[in-house]
C-alpha positions, 0 to 999 in steps of 0.5 A: 103840540110844541116843545119848549126847552130851558137850558140852565148852566150850573157851572162850567160842566154841569146842565140842567135842560127841561123839556116840556111838550104842550098841547094848546097851553097844557104841559102834556109831559116834562123831562129833566135832564141833569147833563155833565160835560167838559169844559170845552164842550158846547152846551148846545151840542151836549143837549142836542145829543141828549134830546135830539127832538127838543131842537127839531125844526118841527114837532109832528104831533 
C-alpha cells in the first residue's frame, strides 16, 4: 500500500489536499482536506499538520 497526495493551492489562503490510499492499483480510501492558512504560512507545513501520515517516508500496511 502507498499514499498518493495531491495538493492544490486555490488562492493564497486556501488549499485543497486529496489523500488516496492505494493498494495494487486500487484506491482503498480517499480523504479531501479543505485547509485555510495565513498568507505567510508554508503550504507543506499546513498540509503536514493536517495529515502527517501522508508525508511519512514509508507507509506500513
